[in-house]
N, C-alpha and C positions, 0 to 999 in steps of 0.2 A: 452148342455147335453140333450140327448134324454130322453123320458119318460120310466121309468123302470116299467115293468109289476109287478103285485102283486106276481105272481109265481116266477119271477126272484128275486125279493126283498126277498121273504121268503127263497130262496136258499142261498142268500148272508148272511142273518141273521143266518141261520142254520150253514153255514160254519164258521162264526165267533164264534158261541157258541161251535162248535166242537173244534176249535183251543183253546178256553179258557179252555175247559174241559181237553184237553191234557196237557196244561200248568199247570193247577192246580193239575193234577195227578202226574206229574213227576218233576215239578219245585222244587228247593231246599226250597224256603220259605214255601211251603205247605207240601212237603213230608218229609223234614228233620227238620222242625222247628215247624210249626203250628200243624199239626195232632198229632205228638208224644206228644206235650205238652197238647193238649186237652184230649187225651186218658189218660194221666197220671193223670190229674185233675179229670177226670170222674171216675177213680178208677175201682173197680170190678163192672161189669155191667151184669153179668150172672143173668138171670131171671128178670132184671129190665125193666121197661117200659120207653122208651127213645123217646123224641120228639126232632127232629133235625130241626133247622131253617136254611133255605138256604142250602139245601142238595146238590145243584148243580148236578154234574154227578154221585153222590152216592159213592165216594171213601171212605169217612169217614163213611157213612152209612153202607157200607159193612164191614168195620173193626169193627164197633160196633156190627153188627149182628153176625160176626164171633166169637165175645167174649161172645155170648149168650144173647144179649139184644133183646128185642122186640121193633123194631124201626118204628116210623112214621116219614118220611122225608117230609118236605114242601119246595117248591121252587116256586117263582113267575113266572119263565120262563117255558112254556110248553115244549120247546125243551130240557131243562136241565132235567126236570122231566122224559121225554121220555128216555133220555140217562141213567138216574139213574135206571129206571125200566128194561131197557135192560141189564145193568150191574148186577143188583141184582137178576134177575131171580126168583122173588117171595120170596126172603129171608127177605124183608122188604116191608112195604107199603109206597108208595110215592104219594103225592097229590100236585096239583097246588094250591097255596094259596098266598095271599097278606098279608104280615106281618103287614101292617098298617090298616088292617081290623080285625074285631073279628074272632077268631079262632073257628068258629062254629062247625067244625068237631071234636073238642077235648072236651070231657065232663069234668065236674068239678072234681078236685082232683083225676085224673086218671094217672098222669105222675110222675115217680120217679126222672127223670133227664131230663133237657133240655140242649142241646148243641147248640151253635151258633158260628160256625167257620167263622170269618171274614165277618160277615153280618150286625151286629148292626150299624156299622158306615155308612151304607147307609140309615139309618132312622133318620129323623130330630128330632122327638119328641118321646122319649122312653116311656113316661108315659102310653099311651094306651096299648102298647105291654107288658110292665112289669106287668100291672094290669091283662092282660090276662094270662100271665105265672104264676102269683101268684094264679089265679083261677084254672089253670090246674094242678099245682103241688100239691102233697100230703104234709101235714105238715112235715117239715124237708127235703123236696125234694131240689135238688140242681140245680142251673143254672150255667153252665160252658160256658164261652165265651171268644173269642179273638177279639180284634179290633186293628186297626192301632194305634201305640203309640201316645199319646197326643203330645209328643215332635216332632215326625215326622210330625204330622199334623200342628203344629205350624210353622215348617220350610216351609211346603208347602204353608202356608198362607203368606209367605214373612216376617215371624216373626212380624205379626200384633198383635193386642191386644190378649194376650194369654187367657184371661178370657171369650172371646166370644165363642159361638157355631156357627160355620159357615161352608159353603160349600167350599171345596177345590178340586183341580184337580191333578191327577197324571197320567203320561203316562206309558203304558206297551207295550211291544213288543209281539204281538200274531202272531207267525210264520212269522216274518218279517213285519208285519203291525202294525204301531203305533196306539194305541187306547187310547183315553183320558177317564179316569174313574173319576167320581165325588163322593165324600164322605163327610160326616160331621165330622169335628174334634171338640172336646170339651175338656175342662180342666178336670184334674183328679177330682177336687172337684165336678164338675157337674155329673160325673159318679157315685160317691159314694152317692151324695145327691139324685139322682133319684132312685138308688137301695134302699136306706133306706126309701124313701118316698113311695115306692111300697110294703114295708113290708119284705124286704130282709136284711139279715145280711151278711156282707162280711167275708168270711172264709179264702180265699187265694188270694193274689196278687202276680203275678209271672212275671219275665222277664228272661226266661230261655235261656240256650245255645242250639244251634241246635245240632241234632244228625246226625252223618254220619258214617255209617258202613265201608265205603271205601273212597278212594280219591274222593273228590267232583268233579262233572262234571264241575262246574264253580267256581274256587277258589276265584274269585273276589266277587261273590255274597256271598259265604260262609264267607269271611272275614267281609263283611258288617253285616251279621247276627250275627257274633260272637262279634262284637265290637260296634254296633250302636243300639239305641232304635228303633226297627222295629215294633214289636207287643207287646201288653199288654194283659195278661191272668188273668182272675178273676173267682173265684168260690164263688157264693153267695148262701145262704140257705134261704128257705122260713121259716119265723119264725113260 
């Protein structure tokens, strides 16, 4: 294999992120299942200050802004942040940030709602991030998030010790290219324990049905979403 120049490699990475952005915008797990559930748990956001973790290409960010929220979206990938800014056209602020580092761009007690759509399962240790979110939220503020379901993660681990928190892999088809994605699966008890330890009370735990206004584009995927534990949704309140 020949040496790939930095410029070519950057274009390859950009194309991969663009494909992921298209998939997350139109794919049934995101469009018919995850985002509707996140928005329902977020409730009325008009006039509320919202921090979105892992905003990706800004689809959910735009939906929150359209509902009247003042949104700060954070994403680790500069390409995704650029796509989000292009989509949002100034309707929300987007910054590049590593969620495993202090959120220095967010002052204390200035956020009413944190949303994290399918991002926390990429973080091994939630404790530093949850402490930061507790600092950023106003008293009574809410954290609404979705993660891959613990049962699904356990199956990906080969049904190993359920009580472990461990790295697992899943393959996705990005425009015909199979991509292996790694994430951390953890037992339900670990999720609740870390939330309580950071000063949150669990308000809602949800395993919703997907929403489809018309015949689904992929009936097989829709059947999986309707009958299997795919994502887990939680709303927790800053005590």
